[in-house]
N, CA, C and O atoms as CSV, one atom per row, in Angstrom:
chain,resi,resn,atom,element,x,y,z
A,1,MET,N,N,24.042,-0.604,13.082
A,1,MET,CA,C,23.305,-1.646,12.414
A,1,MET,C,C,23.155,-1.270,10.941
A,1,MET,O,O,22.678,-0.188,10.599
A,2,LEU,N,N,23.568,-2.177,10.100
A,2,LEU,CA,C,23.418,-1.995,8.667
A,2,LEU,C,C,22.695,-3.233,8.144
A,2,LEU,O,O,23.196,-4.350,8.270
A,3,VAL,N,N,21.530,-3.034,7.565
A,3,VAL,CA,C,20.746,-4.156,7.048
A,3,VAL,C,C,21.328,-4.575,5.704
A,3,VAL,O,O,21.521,-3.748,4.813
A,4,SER,N,N,21.605,-5.867,5.571
A,4,SER,CA,C,22.219,-6.400,4.363
A,4,SER,C,C,21.212,-6.493,3.218
A,4,SER,O,O,20.007,-6.323,3.402
A,5,THR,N,N,21.745,-6.766,2.044
A,5,THR,CA,C,20.899,-7.000,0.879
A,5,THR,C,C,19.959,-8.165,1.150
A,5,THR,O,O,18.786,-8.116,0.780
A,6,LYS,N,N,20.465,-9.211,1.794
A,6,LYS,CA,C,19.648,-10.383,2.103
A,6,LYS,C,C,18.448,-9.984,2.965
A,6,LYS,O,O,17.337,-10.459,2.730
A,7,GLY,N,N,18.656,-9.131,3.942
A,7,GLY,CA,C,17.566,-8.665,4.794
A,7,GLY,C,C,16.548,-7.837,4.025
A,7,GLY,O,O,15.341,-8.035,4.169
A,8,ARG,N,N,17.030,-6.921,3.218
A,8,ARG,CA,C,16.131,-6.074,2.427
A,8,ARG,C,C,15.336,-6.905,1.424
A,8,ARG,O,O,14.129,-6.714,1.271
A,9,TYR,N,N,16.006,-7.817,0.748
A,9,TYR,CA,C,15.328,-8.657,-0.235
A,9,TYR,C,C,14.334,-9.606,0.430
A,9,TYR,O,O,13.277,-9.887,-0.135
A,10,SER,N,N,14.656,-10.096,1.611
A,10,SER,CA,C,13.725,-10.974,2.327
A,10,SER,C,C,12.413,-10.258,2.612
A,10,SER,O,O,11.338,-10.838,2.460
A,11,LEU,N,N,12.500,-9.014,3.019
A,11,LEU,CA,C,11.286,-8.230,3.245
A,11,LEU,C,C,10.511,-8.041,1.946
A,11,LEU,O,O,9.285,-8.160,1.928
A,12,ARG,N,N,11.219,-7.749,0.866
A,12,ARG,CA,C,10.554,-7.566,-0.429
A,12,ARG,C,C,9.847,-8.831,-0.882
A,12,ARG,O,O,8.734,-8.769,-1.403
A,13,VAL,N,N,10.484,-9.976,-0.688
A,13,VAL,CA,C,9.883,-11.249,-1.083
A,13,VAL,C,C,8.633,-11.525,-0.259
A,13,VAL,O,O,7.611,-11.948,-0.799
A,14,MET,N,N,8.711,-11.289,1.036
A,14,MET,CA,C,7.556,-11.530,1.900
A,14,MET,C,C,6.391,-10.614,1.512
A,14,MET,O,O,5.239,-11.048,1.498
A,15,ILE,N,N,6.682,-9.370,1.203
A,15,ILE,CA,C,5.638,-8.435,0.775
A,15,ILE,C,C,5.043,-8.894,-0.553
A,15,ILE,O,O,3.825,-8.872,-0.732
A,16,ASP,N,N,5.897,-9.307,-1.480
A,16,ASP,CA,C,5.426,-9.770,-2.788
A,16,ASP,C,C,4.508,-10.985,-2.632
A,16,ASP,O,O,3.444,-11.036,-3.249
A,17,LEU,N,N,4.905,-11.951,-1.825
A,17,LEU,CA,C,4.068,-13.131,-1.603
A,17,LEU,C,C,2.751,-12.746,-0.938
A,17,LEU,O,O,1.705,-13.317,-1.246
A,18,ALA,N,N,2.802,-11.787,-0.038
A,18,ALA,CA,C,1.581,-11.323,0.632
A,18,ALA,C,C,0.638,-10.642,-0.351
A,18,ALA,O,O,-0.571,-10.869,-0.327
A,19,GLU,N,N,1.200,-9.810,-1.210
A,19,GLU,CA,C,0.373,-9.087,-2.182
A,19,GLU,C,C,-0.268,-10.016,-3.207
A,19,GLU,O,O,-1.288,-9.669,-3.801
A,20,HIS,N,N,0.309,-11.173,-3.417
A,20,HIS,CA,C,-0.189,-12.101,-4.429
A,20,HIS,C,C,-0.670,-13.416,-3.821
A,20,HIS,O,O,-0.721,-14.435,-4.510
A,21,GLN,N,N,-1.024,-13.398,-2.538
A,21,GLN,CA,C,-1.419,-14.639,-1.873
A,21,GLN,C,C,-2.693,-15.248,-2.448
A,21,GLN,O,O,-2.904,-16.455,-2.335
A,22,ALA,N,N,-3.532,-14.442,-3.054
A,22,ALA,CA,C,-4.756,-14.973,-3.672
A,22,ALA,C,C,-4.435,-15.836,-4.893
A,22,ALA,O,O,-5.272,-16.621,-5.340
A,23,ASP,N,N,-3.224,-15.690,-5.429
A,23,ASP,CA,C,-2.808,-16.459,-6.604
A,23,ASP,C,C,-2.318,-17.862,-6.243
A,23,ASP,O,O,-1.965,-18.639,-7.131
A,24,GLY,N,N,-2.293,-18.190,-4.958
A,24,GLY,CA,C,-1.805,-19.498,-4.526
A,24,GLY,C,C,-0.290,-19.528,-4.492
A,24,GLY,O,O,0.349,-18.556,-4.091
A,25,PHE,N,N,0.282,-20.645,-4.915
A,25,PHE,CA,C,1.736,-20.780,-4.932
A,25,PHE,C,C,2.312,-19.947,-6.067
A,25,PHE,O,O,1.870,-20.044,-7.212
A,26,ILE,N,N,3.307,-19.126,-5.736
A,26,ILE,CA,C,3.928,-18.220,-6.694
A,26,ILE,C,C,5.292,-18.793,-7.094
A,26,ILE,O,O,6.144,-19.012,-6.233
A,27,PRO,N,N,5.505,-19.038,-8.394
A,27,PRO,CA,C,6.813,-19.537,-8.824
A,27,PRO,C,C,7.932,-18.554,-8.461
A,27,PRO,O,O,7.757,-17.338,-8.546
A,28,LEU,N,N,9.065,-19.093,-8.062
A,28,LEU,CA,C,10.204,-18.273,-7.677
A,28,LEU,C,C,10.618,-17.337,-8.814
A,28,LEU,O,O,10.992,-16.188,-8.578
A,29,LYS,N,N,10.549,-17.832,-10.026
A,29,LYS,CA,C,10.928,-17.034,-11.198
A,29,LYS,C,C,10.054,-15.782,-11.303
A,29,LYS,O,O,10.549,-14.708,-11.642
A,30,VAL,N,N,8.766,-15.915,-11.017
A,30,VAL,CA,C,7.831,-14.788,-11.102
A,30,VAL,C,C,8.181,-13.737,-10.053
A,30,VAL,O,O,8.234,-12.545,-10.356
A,31,THR,N,N,8.416,-14.176,-8.831
A,31,THR,CA,C,8.794,-13.246,-7.758
A,31,THR,C,C,10.110,-12.564,-8.097
A,31,THR,O,O,10.246,-11.353,-7.922
A,32,ALA,N,N,11.077,-13.331,-8.579
A,32,ALA,CA,C,12.385,-12.764,-8.939
A,32,ALA,C,C,12.235,-11.681,-10.003
A,32,ALA,O,O,12.870,-10.631,-9.914
A,33,GLU,N,N,11.402,-11.931,-11.004
A,33,GLU,CA,C,11.196,-10.942,-12.064
A,33,GLU,C,C,10.497,-9.697,-11.537
A,33,GLU,O,O,10.902,-8.573,-11.835
A,34,ARG,N,N,9.448,-9.903,-10.753
A,34,ARG,CA,C,8.706,-8.744,-10.223
A,34,ARG,C,C,9.588,-7.880,-9.329
A,34,ARG,O,O,9.500,-6.653,-9.359
A,35,GLN,N,N,10.435,-8.522,-8.538
A,35,GLN,CA,C,11.264,-7.794,-7.576
A,35,GLN,C,C,12.639,-7.417,-8.125
A,35,GLN,O,O,13.433,-6.765,-7.446
A,36,GLU,N,N,12.908,-7.836,-9.360
A,36,GLU,CA,C,14.199,-7.551,-9.994
A,36,GLU,C,C,15.360,-8.030,-9.124
A,36,GLU,O,O,16.325,-7.308,-8.870
A,37,ILE,N,N,15.222,-9.287,-8.676
A,37,ILE,CA,C,16.239,-9.952,-7.868
A,37,ILE,C,C,16.687,-11.180,-8.649
A,37,ILE,O,O,15.860,-11.878,-9.235
A,38,SER,N,N,17.973,-11.444,-8.660
A,38,SER,CA,C,18.488,-12.642,-9.309
A,38,SER,C,C,17.797,-13.879,-8.737
A,38,SER,O,O,17.699,-14.042,-7.521
A,39,GLU,N,N,17.322,-14.743,-9.628
A,39,GLU,CA,C,16.634,-15.954,-9.178
A,39,GLU,C,C,17.566,-16.827,-8.337
A,39,GLU,O,O,17.137,-17.436,-7.357
A,40,LYS,N,N,18.816,-16.883,-8.714
A,40,LYS,CA,C,19.802,-17.678,-7.962
A,40,LYS,C,C,19.960,-17.132,-6.539
A,40,LYS,O,O,19.993,-17.901,-5.578
A,41,TYR,N,N,20.057,-15.815,-6.407
A,41,TYR,CA,C,20.192,-15.210,-5.074
A,41,TYR,C,C,18.901,-15.414,-4.279
A,41,TYR,O,O,18.931,-15.671,-3.075
A,42,LEU,N,N,17.790,-15.295,-4.961
A,42,LEU,CA,C,16.493,-15.471,-4.309
A,42,LEU,C,C,16.328,-16.898,-3.776
A,42,LEU,O,O,15.654,-17.108,-2.767
A,43,GLU,N,N,16.933,-17.868,-4.441
A,43,GLU,CA,C,16.868,-19.259,-3.972
A,43,GLU,C,C,17.430,-19.391,-2.563
A,43,GLU,O,O,16.863,-20.098,-1.729
A,44,SER,N,N,18.541,-18.715,-2.295
A,44,SER,CA,C,19.144,-18.802,-0.954
A,44,SER,C,C,18.260,-18.123,0.092
A,44,SER,O,O,18.191,-18.569,1.237
A,45,ILE,N,N,17.598,-17.065,-0.299
A,45,ILE,CA,C,16.716,-16.355,0.633
A,45,ILE,C,C,15.472,-17.189,0.919
A,45,ILE,O,O,15.075,-17.342,2.074
A,46,ILE,N,N,14.864,-17.722,-0.121
A,46,ILE,CA,C,13.629,-18.486,0.055
A,46,ILE,C,C,13.895,-19.747,0.857
A,46,ILE,O,O,13.045,-20.178,1.636
A,47,LYS,N,N,15.064,-20.343,0.676
A,47,LYS,CA,C,15.454,-21.533,1.441
A,47,LYS,C,C,15.460,-21.213,2.942
A,47,LYS,O,O,14.990,-22.005,3.758
A,48,MET,N,N,15.994,-20.057,3.284
A,48,MET,CA,C,16.032,-19.616,4.674
A,48,MET,C,C,14.610,-19.385,5.214
A,48,MET,O,O,14.315,-19.736,6.357
A,49,LEU,N,N,13.747,-18.803,4.402
A,49,LEU,CA,C,12.373,-18.528,4.814
A,49,LEU,C,C,11.575,-19.821,4.989
A,49,LEU,O,O,10.745,-19.923,5.892
A,50,VAL,N,N,11.827,-20.805,4.127
A,50,VAL,CA,C,11.158,-22.108,4.244
A,50,VAL,C,C,11.631,-22.822,5.504
A,50,VAL,O,O,10.823,-23.359,6.262
A,51,LYS,N,N,12.933,-22.825,5.722
A,51,LYS,CA,C,13.511,-23.501,6.893
A,51,LYS,C,C,12.953,-22.932,8.194
A,51,LYS,O,O,12.757,-23.662,9.166
A,52,ALA,N,N,12.700,-21.630,8.205
A,52,ALA,CA,C,12.150,-20.965,9.394
A,52,ALA,C,C,10.625,-21.086,9.460
A,52,ALA,O,O,9.994,-20.552,10.372
A,53,ASN,N,N,10.043,-21.786,8.495
A,53,ASN,CA,C,8.599,-22.019,8.440
A,53,ASN,C,C,7.786,-20.733,8.240
A,53,ASN,O,O,6.646,-20.638,8.694
A,54,LEU,N,N,8.374,-19.758,7.566
A,54,LEU,CA,C,7.643,-18.538,7.241
A,54,LEU,C,C,6.853,-18.711,5.953
A,54,LEU,O,O,5.777,-18.137,5.782
A,55,VAL,N,N,7.411,-19.518,5.044
A,55,VAL,CA,C,6.744,-19.802,3.777
A,55,VAL,C,C,6.773,-21.308,3.522
A,55,VAL,O,O,7.568,-22.040,4.112
A,56,THR,N,N,5.893,-21.747,2.634
A,56,THR,CA,C,5.829,-23.140,2.215
A,56,THR,C,C,6.114,-23.216,0.729
A,56,THR,O,O,5.671,-22.371,-0.048
A,57,GLY,N,N,6.857,-24.234,0.347
A,57,GLY,CA,C,7.153,-24.446,-1.059
A,57,GLY,C,C,6.470,-25.699,-1.582
A,57,GLY,O,O,6.264,-26.666,-0.849
A,58,LEU,N,N,6.125,-25.662,-2.860
A,58,LEU,CA,C,5.511,-26.806,-3.523
A,58,LEU,C,C,6.234,-27.011,-4.843
A,58,LEU,O,O,6.348,-26.085,-5.646
A,59,ARG,N,N,6.726,-28.231,-5.067
A,59,ARG,CA,C,7.441,-28.542,-6.309
A,59,ARG,C,C,6.484,-28.955,-7.413
A,59,ARG,O,O,5.332,-29.312,-7.167
A,60,GLY,N,N,6.987,-28.897,-8.625
A,60,GLY,CA,C,6.230,-29.388,-9.762
A,60,GLY,C,C,5.342,-28.339,-10.397
A,60,GLY,O,O,5.396,-27.155,-10.064
A,61,LYS,N,N,4.519,-28.813,-11.328
A,61,LYS,CA,C,3.616,-27.919,-12.046
A,61,LYS,C,C,2.640,-27.287,-11.050
A,61,LYS,O,O,2.057,-27.975,-10.212
A,62,GLY,N,N,2.476,-25.999,-11.153
A,62,GLY,CA,C,1.614,-25.278,-10.221
A,62,GLY,C,C,2.293,-24.999,-8.899
A,62,GLY,O,O,1.659,-24.527,-7.955
A,63,GLY,N,N,3.587,-25.291,-8.826
A,63,GLY,CA,C,4.341,-25.103,-7.594
A,63,GLY,C,C,4.845,-23.679,-7.431
A,63,GLY,O,O,4.629,-22.815,-8.280
A,64,GLY,N,N,5.503,-23.471,-6.343
A,64,GLY,CA,C,6.046,-22.163,-6.014
A,64,GLY,C,C,6.062,-22.007,-4.510
A,64,GLY,O,O,6.262,-22.975,-3.776
A,65,TYR,N,N,5.849,-20.777,-4.053
A,65,TYR,CA,C,5.925,-20.472,-2.625
A,65,TYR,C,C,4.742,-19.617,-2.206
A,65,TYR,O,O,4.198,-18.840,-2.990
A,66,LYS,N,N,4.360,-19.782,-0.946
A,66,LYS,CA,C,3.300,-18.949,-0.387
A,66,LYS,C,C,3.543,-18.784,1.109
A,66,LYS,O,O,4.256,-19.569,1.734
A,67,LEU,N,N,2.934,-17.749,1.662
A,67,LEU,CA,C,3.051,-17.493,3.101
A,67,LEU,C,C,2.320,-18.572,3.888
A,67,LEU,O,O,1.318,-19.121,3.429
A,68,ASN,N,N,2.831,-18.869,5.073
A,68,ASN,CA,C,2.171,-19.832,5.954
A,68,ASN,C,C,1.106,-19.184,6.828
A,68,ASN,O,O,0.203,-19.861,7.320
A,69,ARG,N,N,1.211,-17.879,7.019
A,69,ARG,CA,C,0.269,-17.159,7.877
A,69,ARG,C,C,-0.175,-15.871,7.182
A,69,ARG,O,O,0.325,-15.513,6.116
A,70,ALA,N,N,-1.103,-15.204,7.803
A,70,ALA,CA,C,-1.567,-13.916,7.281
A,70,ALA,C,C,-0.436,-12.887,7.382
A,70,ALA,O,O,0.397,-12.974,8.284
A,71,PRO,N,N,-0.400,-11.917,6.468
A,71,PRO,CA,C,0.667,-10.904,6.466
A,71,PRO,C,C,0.807,-10.143,7.791
A,71,PRO,O,O,1.905,-9.708,8.138
A,72,ASP,N,N,-0.288,-9.983,8.527
A,72,ASP,CA,C,-0.179,-9.253,9.795
A,72,ASP,C,C,0.433,-10.097,10.908
A,72,ASP,O,O,0.596,-9.617,12.030
A,73,GLN,N,N,0.769,-11.338,10.610
A,73,GLN,CA,C,1.390,-12.225,11.597
A,73,GLN,C,C,2.915,-12.277,11.477
A,73,GLN,O,O,3.575,-12.989,12.234
A,74,TYR,N,N,3.465,-11.535,10.538
A,74,TYR,CA,C,4.915,-11.466,10.335
A,74,TYR,C,C,5.381,-10.048,10.646
A,74,TYR,O,O,4.807,-9.082,10.143
A,75,THR,N,N,6.407,-9.918,11.464
A,75,THR,CA,C,6.961,-8.590,11.714
A,75,THR,C,C,8.273,-8.421,10.959
A,75,THR,O,O,8.973,-9.389,10.662
A,76,ALA,N,N,8.581,-7.181,10.662
A,76,ALA,CA,C,9.860,-6.880,10.029
A,76,ALA,C,C,10.999,-7.358,10.922
A,76,ALA,O,O,12.013,-7.851,10.429
A,77,GLY,N,N,10.833,-7.213,12.230
A,77,GLY,CA,C,11.864,-7.647,13.176
A,77,GLY,C,C,12.135,-9.137,13.080
A,77,GLY,O,O,13.293,-9.553,13.072
A,78,SER,N,N,11.087,-9.949,13.008
A,78,SER,CA,C,11.292,-11.398,12.953
A,78,SER,C,C,11.981,-11.810,11.659
A,78,SER,O,O,12.797,-12.732,11.657
A,79,ILE,N,N,11.665,-11.147,10.579
A,79,ILE,CA,C,12.287,-11.473,9.290
A,79,ILE,C,C,13.754,-11.028,9.285
A,79,ILE,O,O,14.628,-11.773,8.842
A,80,LEU,N,N,14.018,-9.832,9.769
A,80,LEU,CA,C,15.400,-9.333,9.784
A,80,LEU,C,C,16.280,-10.104,10.758
A,80,LEU,O,O,17.465,-10.304,10.490
A,81,ARG,N,N,15.722,-10.539,11.883
A,81,ARG,CA,C,16.516,-11.347,12.820
A,81,ARG,C,C,16.919,-12.679,12.183
A,81,ARG,O,O,17.967,-13.241,12.501
A,82,LEU,N,N,16.087,-13.162,11.297
A,82,LEU,CA,C,16.380,-14.408,10.599
A,82,LEU,C,C,17.523,-14.220,9.599
A,82,LEU,O,O,18.373,-15.099,9.458
A,83,THR,N,N,17.547,-13.108,8.922
A,83,THR,CA,C,18.499,-12.901,7.835
A,83,THR,C,C,19.783,-12.195,8.238
A,83,THR,O,O,20.808,-12.354,7.574
A,84,GLU,N,N,19.744,-11.432,9.296
A,84,GLU,CA,C,20.906,-10.650,9.708
A,84,GLU,C,C,21.659,-11.356,10.834
A,84,GLU,O,O,21.058,-12.050,11.653
A,85,GLU,N,N,22.951,-11.177,10.866
A,85,GLU,CA,C,23.727,-11.729,11.975
A,85,GLU,C,C,23.331,-11.047,13.277
A,85,GLU,O,O,23.260,-11.684,14.328
A,86,THR,N,N,23.076,-9.754,13.196
A,86,THR,CA,C,22.712,-9.002,14.390
A,86,THR,C,C,21.978,-7.729,13.992
A,86,THR,O,O,22.167,-7.197,12.898
A,87,LEU,N,N,21.140,-7.257,14.900
A,87,LEU,CA,C,20.500,-5.955,14.728
A,87,LEU,C,C,21.021,-4.980,15.781
A,87,LEU,O,O,20.571,-3.837,15.863
A,88,ALA,N,N,21.969,-5.447,16.579
A,88,ALA,CA,C,22.527,-4.621,17.654
A,88,ALA,C,C,23.296,-3.433,17.071
A,88,ALA,O,O,23.992,-3.571,16.065
A,89,PRO,N,N,23.165,-2.270,17.708
A,89,PRO,CA,C,23.867,-1.089,17.193
A,89,PRO,C,C,25.366,-1.082,17.517
A,89,PRO,O,O,26.134,-0.373,16.868
A,90,VAL,N,N,25.784,-1.865,18.515
A,90,VAL,CA,C,27.209,-1.959,18.874
A,90,VAL,C,C,27.536,-3.417,19.189
A,90,VAL,O,O,26.662,-4.196,19.570
A,91,ALA,N,N,28.801,-3.769,19.024
A,91,ALA,CA,C,29.243,-5.159,19.178
A,91,ALA,C,C,28.976,-5.729,20.576
A,91,ALA,O,O,28.680,-6.917,20.706
A,92,CYS,N,N,29.075,-4.909,21.608
A,92,CYS,CA,C,28.922,-5.443,22.965
A,92,CYS,C,C,27.484,-5.890,23.263
A,92,CYS,O,O,27.257,-6.592,24.248
A,93,LEU,N,N,26.525,-5.503,22.444
A,93,LEU,CA,C,25.134,-5.913,22.650
A,93,LEU,C,C,24.733,-7.091,21.758
A,93,LEU,O,O,23.597,-7.560,21.826
A,94,GLU,N,N,25.647,-7.564,20.933
A,94,GLU,CA,C,25.345,-8.705,20.076
A,94,GLU,C,C,25.160,-9.952,20.929
A,94,GLU,O,O,25.795,-10.109,21.971
A,95,SER,N,N,24.289,-10.824,20.474
A,95,SER,CA,C,24.044,-12.083,21.164
A,95,SER,C,C,25.343,-12.887,21.221
A,95,SER,O,O,26.001,-13.091,20.201
A,96,GLY,N,N,25.702,-13.338,22.417
A,96,GLY,CA,C,26.899,-14.152,22.584
A,96,GLY,C,C,28.191,-13.365,22.646
A,96,GLY,O,O,29.270,-13.956,22.652
A,97,ALA,N,N,28.106,-12.044,22.693
A,97,ALA,CA,C,29.322,-11.222,22.760
A,97,ALA,C,C,30.015,-11.424,24.102
A,97,ALA,O,O,29.373,-11.601,25.137
A,98,ALA,N,N,31.325,-11.393,24.054
A,98,ALA,CA,C,32.110,-11.495,25.288
A,98,ALA,C,C,31.841,-10.267,26.148
A,98,ALA,O,O,31.632,-9.167,25.637
A,99,ALA,N,N,31.849,-10.471,27.443
A,99,ALA,CA,C,31.608,-9.353,28.360
A,99,ALA,C,C,32.695,-8.296,28.198
A,99,ALA,O,O,33.887,-8.601,28.172
A,100,CYS,N,N,32.261,-7.072,28.092
A,100,CYS,CA,C,33.200,-5.959,27.939
A,100,CYS,C,C,33.853,-5.667,29.283
A,100,CYS,O,O,33.161,-5.576,30.297
A,101,PRO,N,N,35.173,-5.520,29.308
A,101,PRO,CA,C,35.850,-5.227,30.575
A,101,PRO,C,C,35.496,-3.833,31.124
A,101,PRO,O,O,35.746,-3.548,32.295
A,102,ARG,N,N,34.928,-2.987,30.297
A,102,ARG,CA,C,34.585,-1.625,30.727
A,102,ARG,C,C,33.114,-1.482,31.115
A,102,ARG,O,O,32.664,-0.373,31.405
A,103,VAL,N,N,32.363,-2.574,31.126
A,103,VAL,CA,C,30.918,-2.477,31.326
A,103,VAL,C,C,30.539,-1.722,32.606
A,103,VAL,O,O,29.563,-0.971,32.605
A,104,ALA,N,N,31.272,-1.902,33.667
A,104,ALA,CA,C,30.950,-1.241,34.939
A,104,ALA,C,C,31.154,0.271,34.863
A,104,ALA,O,O,30.499,1.025,35.584
A,105,ASP,N,N,32.059,0.712,33.994
A,105,ASP,CA,C,32.367,2.139,33.892
A,105,ASP,C,C,31.915,2.771,32.578
A,105,ASP,O,O,32.213,3.937,32.319
A,106,CYS,N,N,31.216,2.029,31.763
A,106,CYS,CA,C,30.842,2.525,30.441
A,106,CYS,C,C,29.724,3.557,30.547
A,106,CYS,O,O,28.608,3.236,30.955
A,107,ARG,N,N,30.028,4.777,30.183
A,107,ARG,CA,C,29.054,5.861,30.221
A,107,ARG,C,C,28.082,5.799,29.055
A,107,ARG,O,O,26.989,6.361,29.131
A,108,THR,N,N,28.465,5.125,27.980
A,108,THR,CA,C,27.613,5.098,26.795
A,108,THR,C,C,26.727,3.852,26.706
A,108,THR,O,O,25.829,3.801,25.865
A,109,LEU,N,N,26.961,2.848,27.556
A,109,LEU,CA,C,26.178,1.621,27.486
A,109,LEU,C,C,24.672,1.870,27.564
A,109,LEU,O,O,23.929,1.282,26.779
A,110,PRO,N,N,24.186,2.723,28.484
A,110,PRO,CA,C,22.737,2.975,28.513
A,110,PRO,C,C,22.201,3.558,27.191
A,110,PRO,O,O,21.076,3.259,26.790
A,111,LEU,N,N,22.998,4.376,26.533
A,111,LEU,CA,C,22.608,4.931,25.237
A,111,LEU,C,C,22.417,3.805,24.228
A,111,LEU,O,O,21.398,3.749,23.540
A,112,TRP,N,N,23.394,2.912,24.142
A,112,TRP,CA,C,23.325,1.810,23.176
A,112,TRP,C,C,22.211,0.836,23.515
A,112,TRP,O,O,21.544,0.323,22.617
A,113,GLN,N,N,22.002,0.574,24.795
A,113,GLN,CA,C,20.908,-0.310,25.192
A,113,GLN,C,C,19.556,0.305,24.833
A,113,GLN,O,O,18.652,-0.393,24.373
A,114,GLY,N,N,19.426,1.604,25.043
A,114,GLY,CA,C,18.182,2.298,24.675
A,114,GLY,C,C,17.944,2.264,23.177
A,114,GLY,O,O,16.824,2.023,22.727
A,115,LEU,N,N,19.001,2.507,22.397
A,115,LEU,CA,C,18.880,2.466,20.943
A,115,LEU,C,C,18.517,1.057,20.480
A,115,LEU,O,O,17.687,0.893,19.586
A,116,ASP,N,N,19.123,0.055,21.074
A,116,ASP,CA,C,18.824,-1.338,20.736
A,116,ASP,C,C,17.349,-1.642,20.988
A,116,ASP,O,O,16.704,-2.312,20.183
A,117,LYS,N,N,16.820,-1.151,22.100
A,117,LYS,CA,C,15.409,-1.368,22.437
A,117,LYS,C,C,14.494,-0.638,21.454
A,117,LYS,O,O,13.483,-1.190,21.020
A,118,VAL,N,N,14.843,0.594,21.104
A,118,VAL,CA,C,14.034,1.362,20.149
A,118,VAL,C,C,13.993,0.645,18.796
A,118,VAL,O,O,12.933,0.536,18.180
A,119,ILE,N,N,15.140,0.162,18.344
A,119,ILE,CA,C,15.206,-0.549,17.062
A,119,ILE,C,C,14.329,-1.793,17.115
A,119,ILE,O,O,13.506,-2.017,16.227
A,120,ALA,N,N,14.507,-2.607,18.163
A,120,ALA,CA,C,13.746,-3.849,18.285
A,120,ALA,C,C,12.246,-3.574,18.387
A,120,ALA,O,O,11.444,-4.224,17.717
A,121,ASP,N,N,11.876,-2.617,19.220
A,121,ASP,CA,C,10.452,-2.304,19.392
A,121,ASP,C,C,9.831,-1.816,18.090
A,121,ASP,O,O,8.712,-2.199,17.748
A,122,TYR,N,N,10.555,-0.974,17.369
A,122,TYR,CA,C,10.020,-0.451,16.114
A,122,TYR,C,C,9.869,-1.565,15.075
A,122,TYR,O,O,8.806,-1.719,14.473
A,123,LEU,N,N,10.931,-2.335,14.871
A,123,LEU,CA,C,10.876,-3.396,13.860
A,123,LEU,C,C,9.821,-4.450,14.206
A,123,LEU,O,O,9.218,-5.046,13.314
A,124,ASP,N,N,9.601,-4.676,15.498
A,124,ASP,CA,C,8.581,-5.638,15.909
A,124,ASP,C,C,7.168,-5.061,15.840
A,124,ASP,O,O,6.191,-5.800,15.962
A,125,SER,N,N,7.056,-3.761,15.645
A,125,SER,CA,C,5.733,-3.141,15.546
A,125,SER,C,C,5.239,-3.022,14.102
A,125,SER,O,O,4.069,-2.719,13.867
A,126,VAL,N,N,6.121,-3.258,13.150
A,126,VAL,CA,C,5.769,-3.142,11.735
A,126,VAL,C,C,5.582,-4.542,11.153
A,126,VAL,O,O,6.479,-5.382,11.227
A,127,THR,N,N,4.411,-4.779,10.574
A,127,THR,CA,C,4.123,-6.088,9.992
A,127,THR,C,C,4.241,-6.052,8.474
A,127,THR,O,O,4.316,-4.982,7.869
A,128,VAL,N,N,4.255,-7.217,7.878
A,128,VAL,CA,C,4.256,-7.301,6.419
A,128,VAL,C,C,2.981,-6.644,5.879
A,128,VAL,O,O,3.007,-6.000,4.829
A,129,ALA,N,N,1.877,-6.809,6.595
A,129,ALA,CA,C,0.628,-6.158,6.176
A,129,ALA,C,C,0.797,-4.641,6.151
A,129,ALA,O,O,0.293,-3.981,5.242
A,130,ASP,N,N,1.497,-4.082,7.131
A,130,ASP,CA,C,1.758,-2.635,7.141
A,130,ASP,C,C,2.586,-2.227,5.930
A,130,ASP,O,O,2.343,-1.184,5.322
A,131,LEU,N,N,3.565,-3.056,5.584
A,131,LEU,CA,C,4.453,-2.735,4.469
A,131,LEU,C,C,3.766,-2.859,3.118
A,131,LEU,O,O,4.224,-2.298,2.123
A,132,MET,N,N,2.665,-3.599,3.093
A,132,MET,CA,C,1.886,-3.727,1.853
A,132,MET,C,C,1.152,-2.431,1.521
A,132,MET,O,O,0.852,-2.167,0.357
A,133,LEU,N,N,0.866,-1.632,2.529
A,133,LEU,CA,C,0.128,-0.388,2.325
A,133,LEU,C,C,1.026,0.635,1.665
A,133,LEU,O,O,2.174,0.826,2.065
A,134,ARG,N,N,0.502,1.278,0.669
A,134,ARG,CA,C,1.265,2.313,-0.023
A,134,ARG,C,C,0.863,3.676,0.525
A,134,ARG,O,O,-0.296,3.910,0.867
A,135,ASP,N,N,1.830,4.554,0.599
A,135,ASP,CA,C,1.580,5.927,1.028
A,135,ASP,C,C,0.708,6.593,-0.034
A,135,ASP,O,O,1.059,6.593,-1.214
A,136,THR,N,N,-0.403,7.150,0.372
A,136,THR,CA,C,-1.338,7.752,-0.589
A,136,THR,C,C,-0.821,9.050,-1.195
A,136,THR,O,O,-1.385,9.534,-2.176
A,137,ASP,N,N,0.239,9.623,-0.631
A,137,ASP,CA,C,0.783,10.857,-1.171
A,137,ASP,C,C,1.729,10.622,-2.352
A,137,ASP,O,O,2.316,11.566,-2.881
A,138,GLY,N,N,1.872,9.370,-2.756
A,138,GLY,CA,C,2.761,9.076,-3.870
A,138,GLY,C,C,4.189,8.800,-3.446
A,138,GLY,O,O,5.068,8.636,-4.292
A,139,ASN,N,N,4.429,8.748,-2.147
A,139,ASN,CA,C,5.769,8.463,-1.649
A,139,ASN,C,C,5.924,6.970,-1.423
A,139,ASN,O,O,5.955,6.505,-0.284
A,140,ASP,N,N,6.019,6.229,-2.503
A,140,ASP,CA,C,6.169,4.770,-2.407
A,140,ASP,C,C,7.632,4.446,-2.168
A,140,ASP,O,O,8.490,4.783,-2.985
A,141,TYR,N,N,7.919,3.789,-1.045
A,141,TYR,CA,C,9.278,3.473,-0.674
A,141,TYR,C,C,9.599,2.037,-1.045
A,141,TYR,O,O,8.756,1.146,-0.932
A,142,VAL,N,N,10.800,1.831,-1.479
A,142,VAL,CA,C,11.297,0.497,-1.781
A,142,VAL,C,C,12.365,0.156,-0.772
A,142,VAL,O,O,13.283,0.940,-0.532
A,143,ILE,N,N,12.243,-1.013,-0.184
A,143,ILE,CA,C,13.227,-1.420,0.818
A,143,ILE,C,C,14.327,-2.187,0.133
A,143,ILE,O,O,15.271,-2.630,0.787
């Protein structure tokens, strides 16, 4: 599993909107500048987030985007599943994958299924609210 730029940026945008939710609707240009993401690229990401009803957009003066729910109601897993084709560690576990002819004899399938479960469980346990918290030791991570 390799998380794409779109997935990483989607998480950054959601965190940015969460951190500034008291400001109301945040213009896309402001988020793009703060996150150092091309506004044009951010448009495609925000469109996906709006379509999935994760954020709401408002046009015109005073417009922009804001979260539809509290930050603790969004998981990293739900956001990444929206932006990524798959989070599966191997092709045979991807949604809609053709049945592998070796499935009955595959010695490694339980390993991949276990890894897939660990990935899903972990990503579903981390919320946008969790990602808003900064490590107090000065180890601030950027996704």
